[in-house]
Phi, psi and omega in degrees: 000130178287162180295326182297312180297316175304316180298316179296322177294319177297316177298318175300320187289322180296314177304311183296323180289327179289317176299320185287325194251013176227170174250174181293330183274341186257345184303309185299322178295321178296309183302318176299315178299329177285348178093019178274145184295151179278149175277325175203185187261003183281335184074026178230169185283334175052052172088349176281150169280165183300322182291320179294315180306308181292323178296317174300321179290324176299332179304333178273359182257118178289164176299326183288326184274342187300315178304319177297319182295314178304325175289334176280333171295320180294321183291320189267331186241336182079140177185104175303320185287319180291321179295322182294319181293319178299321180298321180290334181285345179110181184288175181290144179288163181280155183283157178092146180275139177293134180230300187218156171230120174255118191210173170057042180292140178232016177199202186298162176301137185278160169267129182253132174241154176246094180293334175224083189291331179293322179271001178061035179259127183245166176217135175278137179245262180302135181066014181302326184297348183259003188228158173247141182234113179258116180229025175285149177292146176272145167264184179288352175281353188078210178247105181271168174298322181295319181299318180293324175300314184297318181291323183291320178297323180281345182267316186253107180304328183296341179246005190299331183253013185272148176290176183304314187296312182292316179301316181298312181302316187292317180291322178301314177299322177293322178290322180298331179297334178284349177290149178299120183294335181269016184228076177308325176303325175297320179296316178302315182294316187290322178301316182293324176291316184302325181298330176290333178294331181281350184271180178300133182071022181297323181290346179274352182287152175300135171290138177252110190259135180269153173047066185257129175294115172276312169242168175218120178246121183292345178259141175287167179299323178291326179285324178283325182063222181268007180295150178297150175109347182292135178271132180267170180041062183296331187232148173259149177302305183219149178221139171237136175249110184267177175301159170067024179074013178285128178241127185242122178261133179236123182240139174253110187271115171270183185295336181290350175280344182224004186226167177213121184059040177079358182237148180305136186230105176299331181294312177304315182294321182296317178300325184286316182291326177298319175293328175295318177303313179301316183297315189286323179296328181279000174098014180266148167271140177236128177236127183244140174233136178283136175301331186293314186296335181274359176257355183270169173298138183090003185299315182298321174297322179297315179295319183298315175300322175300310180290330177303312184286324185288326183269001185305320183288357179260359180298000000 
């Protein structure tokens, strides 16, 4: 089933639940409490049937906003059927509108300027050649490998005329450069993902972006020292932007995630899990892999099984 069909089914189910669980006199007020736009200021149906009234108001609700509206219907009116559909669609998407992705760094931190600070549009300046900036709008499908390939062709003249297979190989090599040379587990993990790109439907899979800036602090850790305000965990190992605003963080944990100066550190571990909680509360999913397990025999099979199950919903 395509995402467009899922959205249309969800829209129809929201309409049915509103019609079923309201009367003609209560429907306008219920719609207003749910955050749907007004047809007029009277608060009455004004000749519309309940179905027509809801259908008209749903026209102003985009596909990205629709799942949140459906959740509000469940919370305010209750609906086992609607709740089951939402559960099959996956977790709640992250808050905030998508603007930019700064990722795959292979050199010093860039200097960022905002030519349009009101619109939150940024531009990389110093050290920009070491980073990738994706600033294209997202659809409700999220960011697929195919979308990323189209952007890469428009960004890199050397690949503008290449077919999917060769452009994909070129982009993969560039992304791979940003992985930590001292972290073979990261390379094992990324290679397992890449094997799926070569298969049928590979361009429809969510793009997995390495070394993505979650936060951005213009000062380095050394420059800021212990002064308050320093942002921790500036980068994520890998990020996927899935349909319906779902954002998935995948982390490959080396010893620095739980130790300090070569010794186990409860403080470092506590910092890590605190950041994980903050991510989840912001609407992100987080999957962690121990670097140790990815160094053992059978690691490739372990990661393959994970991706088999993770991507099963995209078949």
